[in-house]
N, C-alpha and C positions, 0 to 999 in steps of 0.2 A: 678609460685609459687615455693617457696623453699620446698625441700623435708624435712620432719621432720624425725629426727633420733629417734629410739626407745631408751628410757632411762629406765634402770632397776635398782632395788635395789640388791646389791650384799653383800655377807658376806664372811669373812675369818674364816675357822674352823681350829684350830691347837691345839697341845698339848704343854703345857709349863711346865718346870720343876720347882716345888716349893720346895726350899731347906728346908723350915720349916716343910713341910710334908714329904719330902724325896720321892716324887713320881711325876709322870706326871699327869697333870690335863687338861682335855679337856676344851677349851675356844672358844668363838666366838667373832669376832670383826666385827662390822657393817661398811662396806666401803662406804655406801651411794649410791647415784645415779651415774651410769656409763653408757657410750654409748655402751659398749660391754665388752667382757671377757678380752681383752687386757688392757683396762683402769683399770678394776678391779684388774688384776694381778699387774699392776704397782702400784696401791694404796696399795695393800697387801705387796709388797716388801718394799715400803716406810714406812709402818706401822711397820714392823718387825725391820727395821734399826733404825727408830726414837725411838722406845720403848726399844731397846737394849735387846730383849728377847732371852732366851735360849729355842729354839723350836725343836721339832722332825719333821724334814722336810719330813719324810716318811709318816706322817699322815696328812699333811697339804693339804687343798684344798679350792677352791673358789666355792661358790654356788650362783645361782640366786634365784629370788623370787619364782620360781616353784619347787625348790629343785634339779635342775640339778647340778651335780658336775663336776667341771673342774679341772683336775690334770695337773701339769707341767710334761713334759717328757724331755728326753735328746735332742730330735729332735726339741723341742719347739712347738709341736703339743698338742692339748687337747684331 
């Protein structure tokens, strides 16, 4: 029997600069189903690049369906 991987729903939380308001606004992007944190982070980076957003990287994090937060660090650990 093949081993089933756990698939979770992940979200990207970030602050985007809105020039018409002249302030940072908290936003959430739904990343969909991912096999783990690594795939969710990959989708988050692709989302930021694709949408060409001006974001505050210090406040950005990925969360899973249970509310666990995962932050990127310089060492690549969560």
